[in-house]
C-alpha positions as a Markdown table, in Angstrom:
| # | Residue | x | y | z |
|---|---|---|---|---|
| 1 | Met | -34.6 | -92.7 | 27.6 |
| 2 | Lys | -31.8 | -95.0 | 26.7 |
| 3 | Leu | -30.4 | -95.0 | 23.2 |
| 4 | Arg | -31.4 | -98.6 | 22.6 |
| 5 | Thr | -35.0 | -97.8 | 23.5 |
| 6 | Arg | -35.0 | -94.8 | 21.2 |
| 7 | Lys | -33.8 | -96.9 | 18.3 |
| 8 | Phe | -36.4 | -99.5 | 19.1 |
| 9 | Leu | -39.2 | -97.0 | 19.2 |
| 10 | Ala | -37.9 | -95.3 | 16.0 |
| 11 | Gly | -37.8 | -98.7 | 14.3 |
| 12 | Leu | -41.4 | -99.4 | 15.4 |
| 13 | Leu | -42.5 | -96.0 | 14.1 |
| 14 | Ser | -40.7 | -96.6 | 10.7 |
| 15 | Leu | -42.4 | -100.1 | 10.5 |
| 16 | Gly | -45.8 | -98.5 | 11.2 |
| 17 | Leu | -45.3 | -95.9 | 8.5 |
| 18 | Leu | -44.2 | -98.5 | 6.1 |
| 19 | Leu | -47.2 | -100.7 | 6.7 |
| 20 | Gln | -49.5 | -97.6 | 6.3 |
| 21 | Ala | -47.8 | -96.8 | 3.0 |
| 22 | Ala | -48.1 | -100.3 | 1.9 |
| 23 | Ser | -51.8 | -100.5 | 2.6 |
| 24 | Pro | -52.9 | -100.3 | -1.0 |
| 25 | Leu | -50.4 | -103.0 | -1.9 |
| 26 | Arg | -51.8 | -105.2 | 0.9 |
| 27 | Ala | -55.3 | -104.6 | -0.3 |
| 28 | Phe | -54.3 | -105.6 | -3.8 |
| 29 | Ala | -52.6 | -108.7 | -2.5 |
| 30 | Ala | -55.8 | -109.6 | -0.5 |
| 31 | Val | -57.9 | -109.2 | -3.7 |
| 32 | Ile | -55.6 | -111.5 | -5.6 |
| 33 | Val | -55.6 | -114.1 | -2.9 |
| 34 | Gly | -59.3 | -113.9 | -2.4 |
| 35 | Gly | -59.9 | -114.2 | -6.1 |
| 36 | Ala | -57.7 | -117.3 | -6.3 |
| 37 | Ala | -59.6 | -118.8 | -3.4 |
| 38 | Val | -62.9 | -118.3 | -5.1 |
| 39 | Trp | -61.7 | -119.7 | -8.4 |
| 40 | Gly | -60.1 | -122.7 | -6.6 |
| 41 | Gly | -63.4 | -123.3 | -4.8 |
| 42 | Tyr | -65.4 | -123.1 | -8.1 |
| 43 | Glu | -62.9 | -125.6 | -9.7 |
| 44 | Ile | -63.1 | -128.1 | -6.9 |
| 45 | Ala | -66.8 | -127.9 | -6.4 |
| 46 | Thr | -67.7 | -128.2 | -10.1 |
| 47 | Arg | -65.2 | -131.1 | -10.7 |
| 48 | Val | -66.6 | -133.0 | -7.7 |
| 49 | Ile | -70.2 | -132.6 | -9.0 |
| 50 | Leu | -69.2 | -133.5 | -12.5 |
| 51 | His | -67.4 | -136.7 | -11.4 |
| 52 | Asn | -70.5 | -137.7 | -9.5 |
| 53 | Ile | -73.0 | -137.1 | -12.4 |
| 54 | Leu | -71.1 | -138.0 | -15.5 |
| 55 | Pro | -70.7 | -141.6 | -16.6 |
| 56 | Glu | -67.8 | -143.5 | -15.1 |
| 57 | Gly | -64.6 | -142.7 | -16.9 |
| 58 | Ala | -66.1 | -139.8 | -19.0 |
| 59 | Glu | -63.8 | -136.8 | -19.5 |
| 60 | Ile | -65.3 | -133.4 | -18.5 |
| 61 | Pro | -66.3 | -131.8 | -21.8 |
| 62 | Ala | -64.2 | -128.7 | -22.7 |
| 63 | Asn | -66.3 | -127.5 | -25.6 |
| 64 | Arg | -69.9 | -127.5 | -27.0 |
| 65 | Gly | -69.1 | -130.3 | -29.5 |
| 66 | Gln | -67.7 | -132.6 | -26.8 |
| 67 | Leu | -70.7 | -131.9 | -24.5 |
| 68 | Ala | -73.2 | -132.6 | -27.3 |
| 69 | Leu | -71.5 | -135.9 | -28.1 |
| 70 | Leu | -71.4 | -137.0 | -24.5 |
| 71 | Val | -75.1 | -136.3 | -24.0 |
| 72 | Trp | -76.0 | -137.9 | -27.3 |
| 73 | Asn | -73.9 | -141.0 | -26.7 |
| 74 | Thr | -75.2 | -141.4 | -23.1 |
| 75 | Ala | -78.8 | -141.1 | -24.4 |
| 76 | Gly | -78.2 | -144.0 | -26.8 |
| 77 | Arg | -77.3 | -142.1 | -30.0 |
| 78 | Pro | -80.9 | -141.4 | -31.0 |
| 79 | Glu | -81.5 | -140.2 | -34.6 |
| 80 | Pro | -82.4 | -136.5 | -34.8 |
| 81 | Val | -85.7 | -135.7 | -36.4 |
| 82 | Asn | -84.1 | -133.4 | -39.0 |
| 83 | Thr | -81.0 | -133.7 | -41.1 |
| 84 | Pro | -78.1 | -132.0 | -39.3 |
| 85 | Ala | -78.0 | -128.4 | -40.6 |
| 86 | Phe | -75.1 | -126.7 | -38.9 |
| 87 | Ala | -72.5 | -125.5 | -41.4 |
| 88 | Asp | -69.7 | -125.3 | -38.8 |
| 89 | Val | -69.9 | -128.9 | -37.7 |
| 90 | Ala | -67.8 | -131.2 | -40.0 |
| 91 | Asp | -67.9 | -134.5 | -38.1 |
| 92 | Ala | -71.0 | -136.6 | -38.8 |
| 93 | Asp | -71.5 | -137.8 | -35.3 |
| 94 | Thr | -71.0 | -134.4 | -33.8 |
| 95 | Ala | -73.4 | -133.0 | -36.3 |
| 96 | Lys | -76.1 | -135.6 | -35.3 |
| 97 | Ala | -75.4 | -135.0 | -31.6 |
| 98 | Ala | -75.7 | -131.2 | -32.0 |
| 99 | Gln | -78.9 | -131.5 | -34.0 |
| 100 | Trp | -80.5 | -133.9 | -31.6 |
| 101 | Cys | -79.5 | -131.8 | -28.5 |
| 102 | Val | -80.9 | -128.7 | -30.1 |
| 103 | Glu | -84.1 | -130.5 | -31.1 |
| 104 | Gln | -84.6 | -131.8 | -27.6 |
| 105 | Gly | -84.1 | -128.3 | -26.1 |
| 106 | Ile | -81.0 | -129.5 | -24.2 |
| 107 | Met | -78.6 | -127.1 | -25.9 |
| 108 | Glu | -79.1 | -124.0 | -28.1 |
| 109 | Ala | -77.8 | -123.3 | -31.5 |
| 110 | Lys | -75.7 | -120.1 | -31.7 |
| 111 | Thr | -77.5 | -119.1 | -34.9 |
| 112 | Ala | -79.8 | -120.9 | -37.3 |
| 113 | Glu | -76.8 | -122.2 | -39.3 |
| 114 | Thr | -74.1 | -122.5 | -36.6 |
| 115 | Phe | -73.6 | -124.5 | -33.4 |
| 116 | Lys | -70.0 | -123.4 | -32.6 |
| 117 | Pro | -68.8 | -126.9 | -31.5 |
| 118 | Glu | -65.4 | -125.6 | -30.6 |
| 119 | Gly | -66.9 | -122.9 | -28.3 |
| 120 | Trp | -65.6 | -123.1 | -24.7 |
| 121 | Thr | -68.1 | -124.5 | -22.2 |
| 122 | Pro | -67.7 | -123.6 | -18.5 |
| 123 | Lys | -68.1 | -126.5 | -16.1 |
| 124 | Leu | -71.2 | -124.9 | -14.6 |
| 125 | Lys | -72.8 | -125.0 | -18.0 |
| 126 | Val | -71.9 | -128.7 | -18.4 |
| 127 | Ile | -73.7 | -129.4 | -15.1 |
| 128 | Glu | -76.7 | -127.4 | -16.3 |
| 129 | Val | -76.9 | -129.2 | -19.7 |
| 130 | Trp | -76.4 | -132.6 | -18.1 |
| 131 | Asn | -79.2 | -132.0 | -15.5 |
| 132 | Lys | -81.5 | -130.8 | -18.3 |
| 133 | Ala | -80.8 | -133.9 | -20.4 |
| 134 | Phe | -80.9 | -136.4 | -17.5 |
| 135 | Pro | -83.0 | -135.0 | -14.7 |
| 136 | Lys | -82.8 | -136.8 | -11.4 |
| 137 | Gln | -85.8 | -139.0 | -10.7 |
């Protein structure tokens, strides 16, 4: 065997050993890339759905208070049956919106006294609440 061929074969053997040794690293990288693809797909799909169902120009709600206000405003700002009773909601309109949404069964209170208006709301939950408030005919 020529020297060049031996070096080439030795290089291939070294590369093969390196790839085998790096197998856990490759698996880890594949998990990261796969997870990013799933998250990206979720973000794209939920944003497309929300832009199709929410009123024109409406921002996607980022928290429970914003979601309650958007639903309540879109429903025509109806008065809740009871006086707003959530101790953690300071804004009068948000308090009415939260009370009305809970009374209608559209959203749930966190406890009897709290609504948690600043609580994070995933986009999938926004879609669920919107479809509950405004079912397709």
